[in-house]
Phi, psi and omega in degrees: 000125180297147176290146188263119184309307182303314175295322172305304184297319184290322180294324181293318179298317179293329172289325176296323177288326183289326179294339180255019179289131179311324181298334181267329188263331185291307195306317183291350187252003180299140178277166179292157178299140175276172175286326182258229189271155169250107187252131175250127178221162175168177181199143179145169184287342176251010190288330182291321175301321181291322179295323179297317180303317178295311175311315191290342186232016184244113188281341190252189180290149174204163179215168176158177183209130167231159180232137181230173178288144174310130181094352184248020177289139173238134184297130179224143183261344179237347169252130179285133177251124180241143176256143180208175188274149179208136014268345175271122191291160181221182185290332172302322181291321178303314187284321180303309181302320184294316182291321179295313182296328181287323177304312178297320182293332181290338189287145178255179179300327185273000189260155173249132171249124180254122182248120188252115189239137179213175177304144187097346184295335178302311180281342180271354172237069192264069182257101186288146170297157174315133180102349186233143175258168172299324172305317174306309180299315177299319177298317180297317180295314183297320178293315181305311191296326182272351189280338185093004176285153183295161175299327181289321184291321184297312185284341169296315173301309187301324177296330185268008178237012185241151177266359182231339182269183180064036177092346190291326174300319184294321176298323178294321180280349178290140024255018178292160180278135189232124169242127176250120172258126190242134162262114185283136175233008185247145179297132178087351174053045173281119176305331176295341180258345183286111185055029181068015174060062182288344179242005183249143175297143188237118182278351180282170186232167170296329174295325181290319178300315177298323181291329175292317175299321180286321184301325184257006174070036182274118180257122181238171177304146181310325181298336174296317177299316180293318177299321182293336181271354181278143178302325185287354174285347179287141180280171175285122190272161175303134179096354183299139185294340176287355179263355186306331181247020185254134180233147171224151178222131173271116185262345178205136185216163179310316186297324181294322180295321180289324181293320181292319175299317179301314184306314183287327188284319169308322184289347174270000173093017183253144177281140188229140174222127176271118188274339180158150180255004186219046181278127181235170173130181177297137183306314189288328174296313176306315181302322177296316182290317176301322176295328179291325180290312178305318180298315178303322180291317183287320183276316187253355181057046178222144348282000183232155179272135176276162352288148178202170182244125168256118184253141172205158179222176179139198176215113184278179177228162180225122171278114185280119174244329182260196184240019179289181182277351185085201346254201185288327181283330171282334173293321172302316185285321175298311178299322176306311185291315184297318180294321176299327180063026180082010178305129182292154168081016182229123185231159183204143173232144169219123192212147168276130188290350180267352180091002186231114177260114183070234178262356187262149180269052175231138191279329180163222183196182187231145168242136179243164175307332177259022182300318184286326176299309180298319176305312184288327177296328174276001181075028174268142176250098190298321176299313183296316182298318182289322176295332182271000183056044183244054179298321179292324182286322176298301186291322173307306182303330175277350189078019192251013177287150178248120176238128183247339194077177177304125182269344180065026170210180174186104180238037168082200190272150179233123181236128182230119182241120176264122181229146179083038184245053184296332182293348186260121183272148182297154180234000000 
């Protein structure tokens, strides 16, 4: 009985998500009990699930507060869970950030602070420097998201506008012992980029942040430029004495998720090749490149023999020019499908492992060999949808959207391509 491509693709995605679940990753990294208080703080789409894993495995007293995205709360009895908006911050996130910073400052030298950080923490900890308002931060976030800037560039700007990111939360917790457990959603797994590094030293400068705004032509209120020119906009640098008792551990990352997906696929007898866990670039450009690789495999049997699976992760970007619904994974897939031109035997899935692609509560979508045929039959224009950044509208109309609901983790984008399957007819 032939393997069913949709099932293969979805099972790989589900395996990737399962490998990064906090209940699996957190317990083995918990610190020894301190002499004093045990304080749990954190932010991100996985932070509530991480907090629950801490509660389930911590025998002694503890207290704390974490902030997560609306809809991503997990019931906890001893750690308070607050929900706030993502990707554009709101007042609930601002209040949570103020309280988390105060908790860190309350820690003494005999206390241990456990910080739980995952993707989404940047928007969920929107505590601006003096001279900036929440509205200024919201405007900056919206402009950065639409600019085509990489996640590293966006977080460089965010850190230098924040009173809590760029190592400032770690500095506030000093002289307590600080352990940060991180679920990475950024290419390269740099702790300074995960949620904009609230507990990690930051080597970038305010001048770097200003250069990024100029590079992408981002115009923000004059007060932003004023703040970026002030000395206090500089972040806490590596080697700062206030980081002496701070430790961080990455407990889940994109490569781990890709390896989990590869394992179950190999068990089905299929060859799997991981192309990279940190692929960046414009989503539509990456789509063209991946389509070219898939076609080379199918047509020329290079660089791999078909049939096989090509896996990749990372975080692409979208320069928003249209008025469509986004997001980056469906933009990748739409460009991918157009570049394939209906070539037989190639299937693909691209999804965000947190279940949210762009602003939609839709993880991503699936491309089939007959995607373009079905689109034309439905009166859809793929090139127009791409020009309008409307991948969600396009794949939703075809019934090919992937909806998971909150996954309670986040290890960036997951892409899987099946190539060289001509014996399987489209369904």
